[in-house]
C-alpha positions in Angstrom: 0.0 0.0 0.0 1.5 3.4 -0.9 1.7 6.3 1.4 -0.9 8.1 -0.7 -3.7 5.5 -0.2 -4.9 6.6 3.3 -5.2 10.1 2.1 -7.3 9.0 -0.9 -9.5 6.9 1.4 -10.0 9.8 3.8 -10.8 12.0 0.7 -13.4 9.5 -0.4 -14.8 9.4 3.1 -15.1 13.2 3.3 -17.1 13.0 0.1 -19.5 10.5 1.8 -19.9 13.0 4.8 -20.4 15.9 2.4 -23.2 14.1 0.6 -24.9 12.9 3.8 -24.9 16.4 5.3 -26.0 18.2 2.1 -29.2 16.0 1.9 -29.6 15.6 5.7 -31.8 17.4 8.2 -30.8 19.8 11.0 -30.5 18.7 14.5 -33.7 17.9 16.3 -34.8 19.2 19.7 -36.2 17.0 22.3 -38.5 18.5 25.0 -36.5 19.1 28.2 -37.5 20.3 31.6 -34.6 22.8 31.7 -33.6 25.3 29.0 -30.9 24.2 26.7 -27.4 25.6 27.6 -25.8 27.8 24.9 -23.0 25.4 24.2 -23.4 21.6 24.2 -21.4 19.5 26.4 -22.3 15.7 26.3 -20.6 15.5 29.7 -22.9 17.8 31.6 -26.2 17.0 29.8 -26.5 13.3 30.0 -28.8 10.6 31.1 -27.7 7.0 31.7 -30.1 4.2 31.5 -29.3 0.8 32.8 -31.7 -2.0 31.8 -32.6 -4.8 34.1 -31.3 -8.3 33.1 -34.7 -9.5 31.9 -35.2 -6.3 29.7 -31.6 -6.7 28.3 -32.5 -10.3 27.4 -35.5 -9.0 25.5 -33.2 -6.6 23.6 -30.8 -9.5 22.9 -33.7 -11.7 21.7 -35.0 -9.0 19.4 -31.5 -8.4 18.0 -31.1 -12.2 17.3 -34.6 -12.4 15.8 -33.9 -9.6 13.4 -30.4 -10.6 12.6 -29.0 -7.4 14.0 -27.0 -6.5 17.3 -28.1 -5.1 20.6 -26.7 -1.7 19.9 -28.8 -1.4 16.7 -32.0 -2.3 18.7 -31.1 0.4 21.4 -30.2 2.9 18.8 -33.5 2.2 16.8 -35.6 2.5 19.9 -34.0 5.8 20.7 -34.6 7.0 17.1 -38.2 6.0 17.3 -38.6 7.9 20.6 -37.0 11.0 19.0 -39.1 10.8 15.9 -42.3 10.5 17.9 -41.3 13.5 20.2 -40.0 15.7 17.3 -42.1 14.6 14.4 -38.9 14.4 12.5 -38.3 11.1 10.7 -34.7 11.9 9.3 -32.4 12.2 12.3 -28.8 12.7 13.2 -27.5 11.0 16.4 -24.0 10.7 17.6 -21.9 7.7 18.8 -18.3 6.7 19.1 -16.2 4.5 17.1 -12.4 3.7 16.8 -10.6 5.5 14.0 -8.4 3.2 12.0 -4.8 4.3 12.4 -3.0 1.4 10.8 -1.8 0.0 14.1 -4.8 -2.1 14.9 -5.6 0.1 17.9 -7.3 3.4 17.2 -8.4 6.5 18.9 -12.0 7.1 19.8 -13.8 9.4 17.3 -17.2 10.9 17.7 -19.2 9.6 14.9 -22.5 11.0 13.3 -25.2 8.7 12.3 -28.1 9.5 10.0 -31.1 7.5 10.7 -34.3 7.6 8.8 -37.4 6.3 10.5 -39.9 4.8 8.0 -43.6 5.4 8.2 -44.3 1.8 7.7 -42.6 -1.6 7.3 -41.4 -4.1 9.8 -39.3 -3.8 13.0 -36.9 -6.2 11.5 -36.5 -4.0 8.3 -36.1 -0.9 10.3 -33.4 -2.4 12.6 -31.5 -3.6 9.4 -31.5 -0.1 8.2 -30.2 1.1 11.5 -27.4 -1.4 11.4 -26.7 -0.4 7.8 -26.5 3.2 8.8 -24.1 2.3 11.6 -22.1 0.3 9.1 -22.0 3.1 6.6 -20.9 5.8 9.1 -18.3 3.3 10.6 -16.8 2.6 7.1 -16.2 6.4 6.9 -15.0 6.9 10.5 -11.5 8.1 9.6 -12.5 11.6 8.8 -12.0 13.5 12.2 -15.4 14.6 13.7 -14.1 18.2 13.7 -14.0 18.1 9.8 -17.4 16.5 9.7 -18.9 19.2 12.1 -17.2 21.8 9.9 -19.1 20.5 6.9 -22.4 21.1 8.8 -21.6 24.7 9.3 -22.6 26.8 12.3 -25.5 24.6 13.3 -24.7 21.5 15.5 -25.0 18.3 13.5 -26.7 16.4 16.3 -27.7 17.0 20.0 -28.0 13.4 21.3 -25.3 10.8 21.6 -26.0 7.1 22.1 -23.1 5.0 23.4 -22.7 1.2 23.1 -22.0 -0.5 26.4 
């Protein structure tokens, strides 16, 4: 592999993000009990939810039945909740992924996920779409988030981050 290959790869990944952002929605606003602070910080504005073992077993069973993974089930559930509260069916959410650095280790990189909630269809098809969206974003994860954010302009790309456990 030549020294130029990773740069071409990142250039192609940047095109992916340009296309996603150009055709995507703005950030959604979930109803809150407090006014939103002027600058976002995912460290001070967070909610952690721990599922009981029997509920996690249900999440895992749905993931197996739909040939997806538990993270896609949780992410899909959050997307459905956000869609219902905002009446927006095209959403940006955040998560994290390891950037590939060639060493096999990688640094965590904030990752934007564009999810589209269909008006019809099956749960299995929706979860497959969620997993595909995660896969597409992950395949283009080597572009630093600061670059992706700059492509979105002044407006934040997303206001909610869902982290895998």
